[in-house]
C-alpha positions in Angstrom: 0.0 0.0 0.0 1.1 3.6 -0.6 2.8 5.2 2.5 2.0 8.6 3.7 4.3 11.0 1.9 6.1 13.8 3.8 3.9 16.8 3.6 4.7 19.7 1.3 4.0 23.3 2.3 0.2 23.6 1.8 0.1 20.6 -0.6 2.3 18.1 -2.3 0.7 19.0 -5.5 2.1 22.5 -5.9 0.6 24.6 -8.6 2.8 26.4 -11.1 1.9 29.8 -9.6 2.5 28.7 -6.0 5.9 27.2 -6.9 7.1 30.2 -8.7 5.9 32.6 -6.0 7.5 30.7 -3.2 10.8 30.2 -5.1 10.9 33.9 -5.9 10.2 34.9 -2.3 12.8 32.6 -0.9 15.4 33.1 -3.5 16.2 36.8 -3.9 19.6 36.2 -2.2 21.3 34.6 -5.1 19.9 35.7 -8.4 19.0 39.1 -9.4 17.6 40.7 -12.5 15.9 38.7 -15.3 15.0 35.1 -15.0 16.9 34.4 -18.1 20.5 35.5 -18.4 22.5 35.3 -21.5 25.7 33.3 -20.8 27.2 33.8 -24.2 26.4 34.3 -27.9 23.9 36.9 -29.3 20.2 36.5 -29.6 18.6 36.3 -33.0 21.7 35.8 -35.2 21.6 33.2 -38.0 23.0 29.7 -37.5 25.5 28.1 -39.8 22.6 26.0 -41.2 20.6 29.0 -42.2 18.1 28.9 -39.3 17.9 31.1 -36.2 20.2 30.6 -33.3 19.4 27.6 -31.1 18.8 28.6 -27.5 19.6 26.1 -24.8 18.7 26.8 -21.2 20.5 25.5 -18.1 20.5 25.8 -14.3 23.6 26.6 -12.4 24.7 23.1 -11.5 27.8 21.1 -12.3 25.9 18.7 -14.5 25.1 21.5 -16.9 28.7 20.9 -18.2 27.7 19.0 -21.4 25.7 21.9 -22.9 28.2 24.5 -21.7 31.4 22.7 -22.8 29.9 21.8 -26.2 29.8 25.6 -26.7 33.1 26.4 -25.1 34.9 23.6 -27.0 33.4 24.6 -30.4 31.5 21.4 -30.9 28.2 23.1 -31.9 30.1 25.3 -34.5 31.9 22.2 -35.9 28.5 20.8 -36.7 27.3 24.0 -38.4 24.8 25.2 -35.7 25.0 28.4 -33.7 24.0 28.0 -30.1 23.3 30.5 -27.3 23.3 29.0 -23.8 21.1 30.8 -21.3 21.1 30.6 -17.6 17.6 30.2 -16.0 16.7 31.3 -12.5 14.7 28.2 -11.5 13.3 24.9 -12.8 9.8 26.4 -13.1 11.2 29.3 -15.2 13.1 26.8 -17.4 10.0 24.7 -17.8 7.9 27.7 -18.8 10.6 28.9 -21.3 10.7 25.5 -22.9 6.9 25.2 -23.2 6.6 28.7 -24.6 9.4 28.2 -27.1 11.5 31.0 -25.6 14.3 28.4 -25.5 14.6 25.4 -27.8 16.2 22.9 -25.5 17.5 22.6 -22.0 19.7 20.9 -19.4 16.8 19.6 -17.4 15.8 17.3 -14.6 15.2 13.9 -16.3 11.9 13.3 -14.4 10.5 16.8 -15.0 8.7 15.8 -18.3 6.8 13.1 -16.4 5.9 15.4 -13.6 4.5 17.8 -16.1 2.7 15.1 -18.2 1.0 13.5 -15.1 -0.2 16.9 -13.8 2.0 17.1 -10.7 3.6 20.3 -12.1 1.7 20.8 -15.4 -1.6 20.4 -17.2 -1.2 16.8 -18.5 -1.5 18.1 -22.1 1.9 19.8 -22.0 4.8 17.8 -23.7 8.5 18.1 -23.0 10.2 15.4 -25.0 13.6 13.9 -23.9 16.3 13.7 -26.6 19.0 12.2 -24.5 20.4 11.8 -21.0 23.3 14.1 -19.9 24.5 12.6 -16.7 24.4 9.9 -14.0 25.0 10.2 -10.3 26.5 13.3 -8.5 23.5 14.6 -6.5 23.3 14.7 -2.7 21.3 15.3 0.4 22.7 17.9 2.8 21.7 18.3 6.4 22.6 21.0 8.9 25.7 20.2 10.9 23.7 19.8 14.1 22.0 16.7 12.6 25.4 15.1 12.2 24.4 12.1 14.4 22.5 10.9 11.4 25.9 10.0 9.8 26.5 9.1 6.2 24.2 6.6 4.5 22.8 5.4 7.8 19.1 4.9 7.5 18.6 4.1 11.1 20.5 7.2 12.0 18.4 9.3 9.7 15.2 7.9 11.2 16.3 8.7 14.7 17.5 12.2 13.8 14.5 13.3 11.9 11.5 11.4 13.4 11.4 13.4 16.7 11.4 16.9 15.5 9.6 19.1 13.0 12.0 19.2 10.2 11.9 21.3 7.0 13.7 20.0 3.9 14.1 21.5 0.5 14.2 20.1 -3.0 14.2 21.9 -6.3 11.0 20.9 -8.2 7.9 18.8 -7.4 8.4 15.4 -9.1 12.0 16.3 -10.1 15.0 14.1 -9.6 16.0 15.9 -6.4 12.5 15.6 -5.0 12.6 11.9 -5.9 15.9 11.1 -4.2 14.8 13.0 -1.0 11.4 11.2 -0.8 12.8 7.8 -1.6 15.5 8.2 1.1 12.9 9.3 3.7 10.7 6.3 2.9 13.6 3.9 3.0 14.6 5.3 6.4 11.1 4.9 7.7 10.8 8.6 8.6 7.2 9.4 9.4 5.5 11.4 6.7 4.0 14.0 9.1 7.4 14.8 10.7 8.9 16.5 7.6 7.8 19.4 5.6 9.2 19.6 2.0 9.5 22.9 0.2 10.9 24.0 -3.2 13.9 26.3 -3.6 16.0 26.9 -6.7 19.4 25.1 -6.6 21.8 28.1 -6.4 19.8 29.5 -3.5 20.0 26.4 -1.2 23.0 27.4 0.8 21.9 31.0 1.4 18.4 29.8 2.5 19.8 27.2 4.9 22.1 29.9 6.4 19.1 32.0 7.3 17.1 29.1 8.7 14.6 28.5 5.9 15.2 24.8 6.1 17.2 22.1 7.9 18.5 20.3 4.9 18.1 19.9 1.1 18.4 17.6 -1.9 20.2 19.2 -4.8 22.9 18.7 -7.4 26.5 19.8 -7.1 28.3 22.0 -6.3 25.7 23.2 -3.7 26.3 20.2 -1.4 30.1 20.7 -1.5 29.6 24.5 -0.9 27.6 23.8 2.3 30.5 21.7 3.6 33.1 24.3 2.6 31.1 27.0 4.5 30.7 24.8 7.5 26.9 24.9 7.7 26.1 21.3 6.7 27.2 17.8 5.8 26.5 15.3 3.1 24.1 12.7 4.5 24.1 10.6 1.3 25.1 10.9 -2.4 22.5 9.9 -5.0 24.7 7.2 -6.4 24.4 5.5 -3.0 20.6 5.5 -3.5 20.6 4.2 -7.1 24.0 3.7 -8.8 24.2 5.2 -12.3 20.7 6.7 -12.1 19.6 9.0 -14.9 19.9 12.6 -13.6 19.8 15.4 -16.1 18.5 15.2 -19.7 18.5 17.2 -22.9 14.8 18.2 -23.0 13.4 19.9 -26.0 10.5 22.1 -27.1 8.1 19.9 -29.1 8.0 22.2 -32.2 11.8 22.4 -32.2 12.0 18.6 -32.2 9.7 18.3 -35.2 10.3 21.4 -37.4 14.0 21.8 -36.9 15.1 18.2 -36.4 18.4 18.5 -38.4 19.5 21.3 -36.0 18.5 19.2 -33.0 20.5 16.3 -34.4 23.5 18.6 -34.7 23.1 19.8 -31.1 22.8 16.2 -29.8 25.9 15.2 -31.7 27.8 18.1 -30.2 26.6 17.3 -26.7 27.5 13.7 -27.1 31.0 14.8 -28.0 31.2 17.0 -24.9 30.0 14.1 -22.8 32.8 11.9 -24.1 35.3 14.7 -23.4 34.0 15.2 -19.9 34.5 11.6 -19.0 38.3 11.9 -19.5 39.5 12.6 -16.0 42.3 14.8 -17.2 39.7 17.2 -18.7 37.7 17.8 -15.5 40.0 20.5 -14.1 39.5 22.5 -17.3 35.7 21.8 -17.2 35.5 22.9 -13.5 37.4 26.1 -14.2 35.2 26.9 -17.2 31.8 26.3 -15.7 32.8 28.0 -12.4 32.4 31.4 -14.2 29.8 33.8 -13.0 27.9 33.4 -16.2 27.6 29.7 -15.6 27.6 28.0 -12.2 29.2 30.9 -10.2 30.9 28.7 -7.6 34.5 27.9 -6.7 36.2 25.7 -9.3 37.8 23.7 -6.4 34.4 22.7 -5.0 33.2 21.8 -8.5 36.2 19.7 -9.4 36.5 17.7 -6.2 33.1 16.1 -6.5 33.3 15.8 -10.3 36.3 13.5 -9.6 34.5 11.6 -6.9 36.4 13.1 -3.9 33.9 14.0 -1.2 34.7 15.9 2.0 31.5 15.0 3.9 31.6 17.7 6.6 30.6 17.8 10.3 33.6 15.6 11.2 32.4 12.7 9.1 35.6 12.5 7.1 35.9 11.8 3.4 34.4 9.4 0.9 35.7 8.4 -2.5 33.6 7.3 -5.5 36.2 5.9 -7.9 33.8 4.6 -10.6 30.3 5.9 -9.7 30.9 9.7 -9.3 29.3 12.1 -11.7 29.5 10.6 -15.2 28.5 12.0 -18.5 29.0 9.2 -21.1 30.1 5.7 -19.8 30.8 4.6 -23.3 27.2 5.4 -24.3 25.5 3.8 -21.3 24.7 7.2 -19.8 23.2 9.0 -22.7 20.6 6.6 -24.0 17.1 7.6 -22.8 15.3 4.5 -21.4 11.6 3.8 -21.2 12.1 1.8 -18.0 13.4 4.8 -16.2 10.4 6.9 -17.2 8.1 4.2 -15.9 10.1 4.0 -12.6 9.8 7.7 -11.9 6.0 7.6 -12.4 5.7 4.6 -10.0 7.6 6.6 -7.4 5.2 9.5 -7.9 2.4 7.1 -6.8 4.5 5.7 -3.9 5.0 9.2 -2.6 1.4 10.2 -2.8 1.9 12.8 -5.6 -0.4 10.8 -7.9 -3.6 9.2 -6.6 -4.0 6.8 -9.5 -1.8 5.1 -12.1 -0.9 7.1 -15.1 -0.5 5.6 -18.6 3.0 4.5 -17.8 3.9 3.0 -21.2 2.0 5.6 -23.2 3.6 8.6 -21.6 7.1 7.0 -21.8 6.6 6.2 -25.5 5.3 9.7 -26.2 8.1 11.6 -24.5 11.3 9.6 -25.1 12.8 10.3 -28.5 14.5 6.9 -28.6 14.6 6.6 -32.4 16.1 10.0 -32.8 18.7 9.3 -30.2 19.7 6.0 -31.9 20.1 7.8 -35.2 22.4 10.4 -33.7 24.3 7.9 -31.6 25.0 5.7 -34.7 26.2 8.7 -36.6 28.6 9.6 -33.7 29.8 6.1 -33.4 28.3 5.7 -29.9 27.2 2.3 -28.7 23.6 1.8 -27.8 22.9 -0.5 -24.9 20.1 -3.1 -25.3 18.5 -2.6 -21.9 15.6 -0.3 -22.6 13.1 -2.4 -20.6 15.5 -4.5 -18.5 14.8 -4.9 -14.8 17.2 -3.3 -12.3 17.8 -2.9 -8.6 17.8 0.3 -6.5 20.8 -0.1 -4.1 19.5 1.8 -1.1 16.8 -0.6 -0.2 17.5 -3.5 -2.6 14.2 -3.0 -4.4 14.0 -4.9 -7.7 12.1 -3.0 -10.4 10.5 -4.6 -13.4 9.1 -2.0 -15.8 6.7 -4.6 -17.2 4.9 -4.8 -13.9 4.9 -1.2 -12.7 1.8 -1.4 -10.4 3.7 -3.8 -8.1 6.3 -1.0 -7.5 3.7 1.7 -7.2 2.0 -0.1 -4.4 5.2 -1.1 -2.5 5.3 0.0 1.1 
């Protein structure tokens, strides 16, 4: 049976207006001005292919590196397409820009399209197709230092630390990957749903909001977990790869019209991003990548904090020591295993929405997955780029945190799991 989900502020099913209003109210500390900031390039200029400039949005996170480095390394230009990369203020702002066609594609939470399609954070008629996956691993859950008795990866410690007090935890988007890792962790630890309040805050604003007491912890991507450790305000309670090893994290998500009317440009973009993903998985390149994306126009965080966790070297904080992830740190290619969009993963995310109480009934798992995952397009581009395509689209897998075996052919079993 479905367990009681940790309550969100007001409702777990936040409306678009509520989410944007709250994020804006909590987030003025870190981002000023327009919600869309030009990182490079010039708007409206012609691309090498004769069309208009392709606009790609991103959020200030380390795993935005593929879309940024494809620009910085000249890979878009090599394929005859002119690209402008545009920083977005929050995930709702990025979502709205994609739906409106203000941007053509984006570095995006890989589960956001399913949150939108099932009505958790959209209207159920809105489509955000997934062209490819950009990264695995590399997210984390940070708690305030005074919760350090919870330890690292200790579910019993988490249950004891959180069950006896009214705790507020933040994530970045309802039904997003960070929301999923947080809620899955809480359920696995057996934390009572009514003891935790879950609120949305944009990624770059997590540290500042925890400093002023908005929340007691958060689930987010790097470098914002590492920055909390550096500033001495929190510790890493778990990394997402210790929840589900090699999980899909960010995706290249596209505006539907762009995917259909400008497919040749999308293919060029995908080829360039695939090349950047290959480049990023060469360890010797990560120092350059960290320095490049640390710029104010991009992630706006110290290169040292970005590089350390990119390489799998984690200082946990709060006296917990260090942890190394030699082969399951943030990865961008894995010889093609990272980048292929899988129907099974889409189905898994939607079953979790039911487990968490975000959906009251089963969605059309297979229909939504088939509609939103551009698998044929990805395979075409991957073959052109000489990238291997794994044959595991609907293969069962195990989530390491609680040992749960998931078979995408029987999703209702997972959706009803306690």
